[in-house]
MDTraj code that builds the backbone (N, CA, C; nanometers):
import mdtraj as md
import numpy as np

residues = "MET THR LEU GLU LEU ASP GLU ASN GLY ARG VAL ASN GLY VAL ARG PHE LEU ARG THR GLU LEU GLY ALA PRO ASP ALA GLY GLY ARG ARG ARG PRO THR PRO ILE PRO GLY SER GLU PHE VAL MET PRO ALA ASP ALA VAL ILE MET ALA PHE GLY PHE HIS PRO HIS ARG MET PRO TRP LEU GLU ALA ALA GLY VAL ALA LEU ASP SER GLN GLY ARG ILE LYS ALA GLY VAL GLU SER ARG TYR ARG TYR GLN THR SER GLN GLU LYS ILE PHE ALA GLY GLY ASP ALA VAL ARG GLY ALA ASP LEU VAL VAL THR ALA MET ALA GLU GLY ARG PRO ARG GLY ALA GLY ASP PRO GLY LEU SER GLY ALA GLU ASN ASN ALA ALA SER LEU THR THR ASN PRO ALA PRO ALA ALA".split()
xyz = np.array([
    [0.0831, -0.1162, 0.0000],
    [0.0000, 0.0000, 0.0000],
    [0.0885, 0.1238, 0.0000],
    [0.0563, 0.2179, -0.0865],
    [0.1298, 0.3436, -0.0966],
    [0.0295, 0.4567, -0.1084],
    [0.0546, 0.5659, -0.0378],
    [-0.0317, 0.6827, -0.0503],
    [0.0031, 0.7584, -0.1770],
    [-0.0970, 0.8001, -0.2510],
    [-0.0803, 0.8830, -0.3698],
    [-0.1077, 1.0271, -0.3283],
    [-0.0156, 1.1174, -0.3598],
    [-0.0302, 1.2573, -0.3205],
    [-0.0386, 1.3464, -0.4430],
    [-0.1120, 1.4575, -0.4296],
    [-0.1172, 1.5535, -0.5398],
    [0.0022, 1.6485, -0.5301],
    [0.0079, 1.7471, -0.6189],
    [0.1221, 1.8392, -0.6224],
    [0.1345, 1.9241, -0.4962],
    [0.0277, 1.9303, -0.4147],
    [0.0311, 2.0063, -0.2895],
    [0.0586, 1.9173, -0.1689],
    [0.0862, 1.7901, -0.1931],
    [0.1156, 1.6975, -0.0843],
    [-0.0083, 1.6421, -0.0156],
    [-0.1255, 1.6602, -0.0750],
    [-0.2495, 1.6086, -0.0170],
    [-0.2802, 1.4720, -0.0765],
    [-0.3316, 1.3840, 0.0076],
    [-0.3646, 1.2494, -0.0395],
    [-0.4791, 1.2578, -0.1406],
    [-0.4652, 1.1833, -0.2500],
    [-0.5738, 1.1753, -0.3470],
    [-0.6030, 1.0304, -0.3872],
    [-0.5325, 0.9375, -0.3241],
    [-0.5579, 0.7972, -0.3521],
    [-0.4642, 0.7064, -0.2749],
    [-0.4962, 0.5793, -0.2790],
    [-0.4134, 0.4768, -0.2154],
    [-0.3857, 0.3700, -0.3201],
    [-0.2583, 0.3381, -0.3412],
    [-0.2176, 0.2369, -0.4394],
    [-0.2092, 0.1008, -0.3695],
    [-0.2742, 0.0024, -0.4284],
    [-0.2756, -0.1332, -0.3749],
    [-0.2191, -0.2310, -0.4767],
    [-0.1838, -0.3488, -0.4295],
    [-0.1367, -0.4586, -0.5131],
    [-0.2126, -0.5831, -0.4691],
    [-0.2827, -0.6456, -0.5609],
    [-0.3574, -0.7665, -0.5264],
    [-0.2595, -0.8812, -0.4981],
    [-0.3036, -0.9720, -0.4115],
    [-0.2213, -1.0883, -0.3767],
    [-0.3048, -1.2153, -0.3874],
    [-0.2350, -1.3268, -0.3872],
    [-0.2999, -1.4574, -0.3818],
    [-0.2177, -1.5443, -0.2879],
    [-0.2783, -1.6520, -0.2378],
    [-0.2050, -1.7401, -0.1479],
    [-0.1058, -1.8242, -0.2268],
    [0.0170, -1.8263, -0.1777],
    [0.1212, -1.9054, -0.2406],
    [0.1158, -2.0498, -0.1945],
    [0.2148, -2.1256, -0.2366],
    [0.2239, -2.2664, -0.1976],
    [0.2523, -2.2767, -0.0480],
    [0.2067, -2.3834, 0.0158],
    [0.2340, -2.4015, 0.1589],
    [0.3840, -2.4119, 0.1861],
    [0.4282, -2.3495, 0.2958],
    [0.5684, -2.3604, 0.3357],
    [0.5874, -2.4896, 0.4153],
    [0.7050, -2.5080, 0.4746],
    [0.7355, -2.6313, 0.5482],
    [0.6374, -2.6551, 0.6626],
    [0.5846, -2.5470, 0.7200],
    [0.4892, -2.5601, 0.8303],
    [0.3447, -2.5689, 0.7837],
    [0.3226, -2.5644, 0.6520],
    [0.1880, -2.5741, 0.5980],
    [0.1177, -2.4401, 0.5780],
    [0.1849, -2.3327, 0.6148],
    [0.1228, -2.2008, 0.6012],
    [0.1367, -2.1490, 0.4583],
    [0.0280, -2.0966, 0.4059],
    [0.0287, -2.0349, 0.2731],
    [0.0351, -1.8841, 0.2923],
    [0.1381, -1.8236, 0.2398],
    [0.1564, -1.6790, 0.2541],
    [0.1103, -1.6067, 0.1279],
    [0.0632, -1.4829, 0.1448],
    [0.0221, -1.4066, 0.0268],
    [0.1412, -1.3729, -0.0619],
    [0.1206, -1.3826, -0.1914],
    [0.2236, -1.3441, -0.2881],
    [0.1618, -1.2439, -0.3854],
    [0.2387, -1.1434, -0.4277],
    [0.1854, -1.0414, -0.5191],
    [0.1445, -1.1010, -0.6534],
    [0.0387, -1.0468, -0.7099],
    [-0.0043, -1.0835, -0.8448],
    [0.0540, -0.9786, -0.9391],
    [0.1473, -1.0180, -1.0267],
    [0.2097, -0.9208, -1.1175],
    [0.1060, -0.8451, -1.2003],
    [0.1270, -0.7146, -1.2136],
    [0.0393, -0.6308, -1.2950],
    [-0.0966, -0.6010, -1.2340],
    [-0.1138, -0.6289, -1.1049],
    [-0.2460, -0.6104, -1.0436],
    [-0.2590, -0.4803, -0.9641],
    [-0.1614, -0.3915, -0.9763],
    [-0.1692, -0.2649, -0.9014],
    [-0.2897, -0.1839, -0.9447],
    [-0.3509, -0.1154, -0.8477],
    [-0.4611, -0.0244, -0.8785],
    [-0.4627, 0.0859, -0.7738],
    [-0.5227, 0.1984, -0.8084],
    [-0.5329, 0.3120, -0.7170],
    [-0.6791, 0.3325, -0.6814],
    [-0.7063, 0.3381, -0.5513],
    [-0.8398, 0.3690, -0.5026],
    [-0.8418, 0.5173, -0.4676],
    [-0.9263, 0.5972, -0.5330],
    [-0.9315, 0.7403, -0.5015],
    [-0.9704, 0.7624, -0.3554],
    [-0.9089, 0.8615, -0.2923],
    [-0.9389, 0.8944, -0.1526],
    [-0.8951, 1.0368, -0.1240],
    [-0.9713, 1.1050, -0.0392],
    [-0.9281, 1.2373, 0.0046],
    [-0.8904, 1.2365, 0.1517],
    [-0.9041, 1.1203, 0.2154],
    [-0.8610, 1.1007, 0.3536],
    [-0.8298, 0.9525, 0.3703],
    [-0.7354, 0.9207, 0.4575],
    [-0.6979, 0.7818, 0.4823],
    [-0.6983, 0.7589, 0.6322],
    [-0.7687, 0.6563, 0.6762],
    [-0.7716, 0.6185, 0.8171],
    [-0.7082, 0.4810, 0.8264],
    [-0.5980, 0.4721, 0.8979],
    [-0.5272, 0.3459, 0.9126],
    [-0.5796, 0.2740, 1.0368],
    [-0.6030, 0.1448, 1.0270],
    [-0.6470, 0.0643, 1.1404],
    [-0.5426, -0.0439, 1.1648],
    [-0.5064, -0.0640, 1.2901],
    [-0.4006, -0.1570, 1.3260],
    [-0.4508, -0.2576, 1.4282],
    [-0.3704, -0.3590, 1.4546],
    [-0.4001, -0.4566, 1.5582],
    [-0.3463, -0.4102, 1.6921],
    [-0.3176, -0.5032, 1.7796],
    [-0.2763, -0.4694, 1.9153],
    [-0.1398, -0.4033, 1.9246],
    [-0.0460, -0.4461, 1.8431],
    [0.0898, -0.3929, 1.8516],
    [0.1219, -0.3162, 1.7245],
    [0.1634, -0.1910, 1.7390],
    [0.1968, -0.1155, 1.6180],
    [0.3176, -0.1767, 1.5483],
    [0.3164, -0.1713, 1.4177],
    [0.4316, -0.2174, 1.3413],
    [0.4995, -0.0960, 1.2792],
    [0.6211, -0.1142, 1.2363],
    [0.6984, -0.0037, 1.1783],
    [0.6323, 0.0424, 1.0486],
    [0.6135, 0.1729, 1.0376],
    [0.5489, 0.2312, 0.9200],
    [0.6410, 0.3379, 0.8629],
    [0.7228, 0.3043, 0.7643],
    [0.8188, 0.4011, 0.7103],
    [0.7546, 0.5311, 0.6631],
    [0.6365, 0.5254, 0.6028],
    [0.5723, 0.6481, 0.5548],
    [0.5365, 0.7398, 0.6702],
    [0.5008, 0.6810, 0.7855],
    [0.4660, 0.7607, 0.9029],
    [0.5904, 0.8295, 0.9580],
    [0.6988, 0.7552, 0.9654],
    [0.8254, 0.8118, 1.0122],
    [0.8743, 0.9196, 0.9160],
    [0.8605, 0.8962, 0.7852],
    [0.9041, 0.9940, 0.6855],
    [0.8231, 1.1225, 0.6949],
    [0.6983, 1.1118, 0.7407],
    [0.6127, 1.2300, 0.7557],
    [0.6456, 1.3073, 0.8829],
    [0.7366, 1.2543, 0.9649],
    [0.7776, 1.3247, 1.0860],
    [0.6865, 1.3031, 1.2050],
    [0.6109, 1.1936, 1.2062],
    [0.5223, 1.1654, 1.3184],
    [0.6042, 1.1034, 1.4313],
    [0.5962, 1.1633, 1.5491],
    [0.6738, 1.1174, 1.6647],
    [0.6146, 0.9887, 1.7227],
    [0.7036, 0.8966, 1.7607],
    [0.6647, 0.7710, 1.8237],
    [0.7229, 0.7660, 1.9639],
    [0.6588, 0.6886, 2.0533],
    [0.7157, 0.6727, 2.1866],
    [0.8157, 0.5570, 2.1863],
    [0.8712, 0.5251, 2.3027],
    [0.9763, 0.4231, 2.3114],
    [0.9260, 0.2833, 2.2760],
    [0.7938, 0.2621, 2.2769],
    [0.7381, 0.1314, 2.2424],
    [0.6832, 0.1273, 2.0999],
    [0.7090, 0.2328, 2.0225],
    [0.6651, 0.2360, 1.8838],
    [0.5232, 0.2844, 1.8633],
    [0.4571, 0.3291, 1.9723],
    [0.3212, 0.3819, 1.9579],
    [0.3278, 0.5259, 1.9100],
    [0.2256, 0.5668, 1.8384],
    [0.2187, 0.7028, 1.7865],
    [0.1873, 0.7986, 1.9008],
    [0.2640, 0.9067, 1.9077],
    [0.2372, 1.0090, 2.0091],
    [0.1268, 1.1006, 1.9576],
    [0.0136, 1.0978, 2.0237],
    [-0.0999, 1.1842, 1.9901],
    [-0.1768, 1.2059, 2.1190],
    [-0.2263, 1.3226, 2.1380],
    [-0.2927, 1.3437, 2.2650],
    [-0.3917, 1.4563, 2.2665],
    [-0.4323, 1.4881, 2.3859],
    [-0.5306, 1.5933, 2.4065],
    [-0.4652, 1.7270, 2.4349],
    [-0.3334, 1.7315, 2.4328],
    [-0.2623, 1.8569, 2.4579],
    [-0.2574, 1.9451, 2.3343],
    [-0.2782, 1.8876, 2.2176],
    [-0.2751, 1.9651, 2.0942],
    [-0.4095, 2.0352, 2.0763],
    [-0.4156, 2.1266, 1.9825],
    [-0.5399, 2.2004, 1.9587],
    [-0.6532, 2.1054, 1.9233],
    [-0.6248, 2.0071, 1.8385],
    [-0.7251, 1.9085, 1.7999],
    [-0.6921, 1.7770, 1.8685],
    [-0.7928, 1.7150, 1.9280],
    [-0.7702, 1.5875, 1.9969],
    [-0.7151, 1.4833, 1.8998],
    [-0.6216, 1.4031, 1.9484],
    [-0.5596, 1.2933, 1.8745],
    [-0.4694, 1.3398, 1.7608],
    [-0.4325, 1.4678, 1.7614],
    [-0.3403, 1.5200, 1.6606],
    [-0.1991, 1.4730, 1.6944],
    [-0.1238, 1.4344, 1.5926],
    [0.0138, 1.3898, 1.6129],
    [0.1084, 1.5081, 1.5991],
    [0.2369, 1.4810, 1.5989],
    [0.3372, 1.5862, 1.5807],
    [0.3332, 1.6422, 1.4388],
    [0.2663, 1.5732, 1.3474],
    [0.2443, 1.6244, 1.2117],
    [0.0996, 1.6724, 1.2107],
    [0.0787, 1.8030, 1.2007],
    [-0.0525, 1.8623, 1.2272],
    [-0.1694, 1.8098, 1.1449],
    [-0.1459, 1.7475, 1.0315],
    [-0.2567, 1.6964, 0.9504],
    [-0.2744, 1.5449, 0.9629],
    [-0.2015, 1.4831, 1.0562],
    [-0.2153, 1.3389, 1.0789],
    [-0.2662, 1.3179, 1.2205],
    [-0.3730, 1.2381, 1.2319],
    [-0.4337, 1.2074, 1.3599],
    [-0.4234, 1.0577, 1.3851],
    [-0.4218, 1.0184, 1.5113],
    [-0.4110, 0.8769, 1.5457],
    [-0.4920, 0.8502, 1.6715],
    [-0.5352, 0.7267, 1.6879],
    [-0.6095, 0.6883, 1.8070],
    [-0.6083, 0.5379, 1.8215],
    [-0.6745, 0.4906, 1.9247],
    [-0.6871, 0.3473, 1.9475],
    [-0.5563, 0.2815, 1.9854],
    [-0.5418, 0.1549, 1.9464],
    [-0.4265, 0.0745, 1.9854],
    [-0.2942, 0.1335, 1.9397],
    [-0.2927, 0.2029, 1.8257],
    [-0.1681, 0.2598, 1.7739],
    [-0.1150, 0.3697, 1.8646],
    [-0.2015, 0.4248, 1.9513],
    [-0.1613, 0.5317, 2.0431],
    [-0.1494, 0.4807, 2.1858],
    [-0.2498, 0.4090, 2.2327],
    [-0.2547, 0.3722, 2.3740],
    [-0.2145, 0.2286, 2.4033],
    [-0.1967, 0.1471, 2.3005],
    [-0.1705, 0.0057, 2.3229],
    [-0.3029, -0.0693, 2.3252],
    [-0.2984, -0.1961, 2.3595],
    [-0.4180, -0.2801, 2.3565],
    [-0.5287, -0.2200, 2.4421],
    [-0.6472, -0.2103, 2.3849],
    [-0.7625, -0.1539, 2.4539],
    [-0.8882, -0.2090, 2.3876],
    [-1.0025, -0.1679, 2.4353],
    [-1.1293, -0.2116, 2.3783],
    [-1.1526, -0.1488, 2.2419],
    [-1.2161, -0.2234, 2.1530],
    [-1.2438, -0.1714, 2.0193],
    [-1.3342, -0.0493, 2.0270],
    [-1.4237, -0.0443, 2.1250],
    [-1.5128, 0.0717, 2.1354],
    [-1.4351, 0.1988, 2.1686],
    [-1.3229, 0.1855, 2.2388],
    [-1.2389, 0.3021, 2.2679],
    [-1.1793, 0.3555, 2.1391],
    [-1.1265, 0.2667, 2.0573],
    [-1.0691, 0.3089, 1.9290],
    [-1.1762, 0.3713, 1.8401],
    [-1.2952, 0.3131, 1.8397],
    [-1.4040, 0.3686, 1.7587],
    [-1.4414, 0.5082, 1.8070],
    [-1.4490, 0.5254, 1.9373],
    [-1.4846, 0.6564, 1.9925],
    [-1.3796, 0.7608, 1.9572],
    [-1.2531, 0.7210, 1.9563],
    [-1.1473, 0.8154, 1.9214],
    [-1.1469, 0.8474, 1.7722],
    [-1.1852, 0.7535, 1.6893],
    [-1.1829, 0.7750, 1.5452],
    [-1.3056, 0.8448, 1.4896],
    [-1.4165, 0.8366, 1.5605],
    [-1.5421, 0.8920, 1.5092],
    [-1.5333, 1.0402, 1.4741],
    [-1.4824, 1.1276, 1.5622],
    [-1.4756, 1.2702, 1.5245],
    [-1.3874, 1.2939, 1.4025],
    [-1.2774, 1.2216, 1.3904],
    [-1.1888, 1.2407, 1.2760],
    [-1.2529, 1.1859, 1.1492],
    [-1.3206, 1.0724, 1.1587],
    [-1.3843, 1.0142, 1.0419],
    [-1.4970, 1.1001, 0.9880],
    [-1.5584, 1.1795, 1.0760],
    [-1.6674, 1.2680, 1.0334],
    [-1.6147, 1.3870, 0.9555],
    [-1.4856, 1.4070, 0.9601],
    [-1.4261, 1.5198, 0.8891],
    [-1.4155, 1.6399, 0.9803],
    [-1.3280, 1.7269, 0.9477],
    [-1.3053, 1.8446, 1.0292],
    [-1.2803, 1.9623, 0.9375],
    [-1.3810, 2.0477, 0.9183],
    [-1.3653, 2.1595, 0.8263],
    [-1.2467, 2.2483, 0.8606],
    [-1.2096, 2.2549, 0.9865],
    [-1.0960, 2.3376, 1.0258],
    [-0.9657, 2.2873, 0.9675],
    [-0.9610, 2.1597, 0.9329],
    [-0.8392, 2.1021, 0.8771],
    [-0.8453, 2.0903, 0.7261],
    [-0.9646, 2.0758, 0.6720],
    [-0.9776, 2.0552, 0.5279],
    [-0.9817, 2.1848, 0.4497],
    [-0.9911, 2.2977, 0.5210],
    [-0.9965, 2.4257, 0.4521],
    [-1.1383, 2.4744, 0.4315],
    [-1.2386, 2.3923, 0.4676],
    [-1.3774, 2.4352, 0.4564],
    [-1.4089, 2.5328, 0.5690],
    [-1.5245, 2.5941, 0.5625],
    [-1.5614, 2.6899, 0.6663],
    [-1.5751, 2.6192, 0.7994],
    [-1.5537, 2.6941, 0.9062],
    [-1.5653, 2.6419, 1.0411],
    [-1.7081, 2.5967, 1.0675],
    [-1.7240, 2.4783, 1.1198],
    [-1.8547, 2.4256, 1.1551],
    [-1.8412, 2.3702, 1.2954],
    [-1.8871, 2.4453, 1.3942],
    [-1.8652, 2.4104, 1.5345],
    [-1.9190, 2.2727, 1.5686],
    [-2.0227, 2.2266, 1.4998],
    [-2.0807, 2.0966, 1.5317],
    [-1.9860, 1.9823, 1.5006],
    [-1.8954, 1.9996, 1.4061],
    [-1.8078, 1.8887, 1.3690],
    [-1.6653, 1.9041, 1.4198],
    [-1.6337, 2.0151, 1.4845],
    [-1.4984, 2.0341, 1.5362],
    [-1.4841, 1.9705, 1.6734],
    [-1.3745, 1.9037, 1.6962],
    [-1.3417, 1.8497, 1.8269],
    [-1.2106, 1.9153, 1.8656],
    [-1.2201, 2.0261, 1.9324],
    [-1.0997, 2.1008, 1.9654],
    [-1.0845, 2.1156, 2.1145],
    [-0.9656, 2.1468, 2.1544],
    [-0.9373, 2.1831, 2.2922],
    [-0.9254, 2.3335, 2.2967],
    [-0.9834, 2.3969, 2.3976],
    [-0.9697, 2.5420, 2.4057],
    [-0.8246, 2.5806, 2.4284],
    [-0.7881, 2.6962, 2.3789],
    [-0.6523, 2.7463, 2.4007],
    [-0.6358, 2.7761, 2.5484],
    [-0.5195, 2.7461, 2.6074],
    [-0.4988, 2.7738, 2.7493],
    [-0.5044, 2.9239, 2.7755],
    [-0.5561, 2.9586, 2.8934],
    [-0.5631, 3.0998, 2.9321],
    [-0.4226, 3.1537, 2.9522],
    [-0.4011, 3.2756, 2.9087],
    [-0.2676, 3.3362, 2.9196],
    [-0.2408, 3.3849, 3.0594],
])
top = md.Topology()
chain = top.add_chain()
for i, resn in enumerate(residues, 1):
    res = top.add_residue(resn, chain, resSeq=i)
    for name in ("N", "CA", "C"):
        top.add_atom(name, md.element.get_by_symbol(name[0]), res)
traj = md.Trajectory(xyz[None], top)
């Protein structure tokens, strides 16, 4: 999987490669193998990544400058202006990739505001009903 970006660095699609199960290995496990010439791009204007219990190394995330903690979890929190915002202001994270193993409903609750879209980030007009922000600290 590769993110497709436009000339302004905004995501406009995700490139995939179809796979099929290969021959069984010595232990009987059949692993996926790429199907030559099967690449395709799925158009997208936003990408939400979903992970299992333990985060795995994601070179594209590191290349984007997203900070990770000592256990490889994505650093995102409520201290930023927008909840679950990472060190890269247009990338958000939640669920197991941030907090470690937890209930699926926790991850869903964290992803729901971001999945609904945020006009403050997309350049659309401010819509208070869809923004999930933290107030600026008093001076």
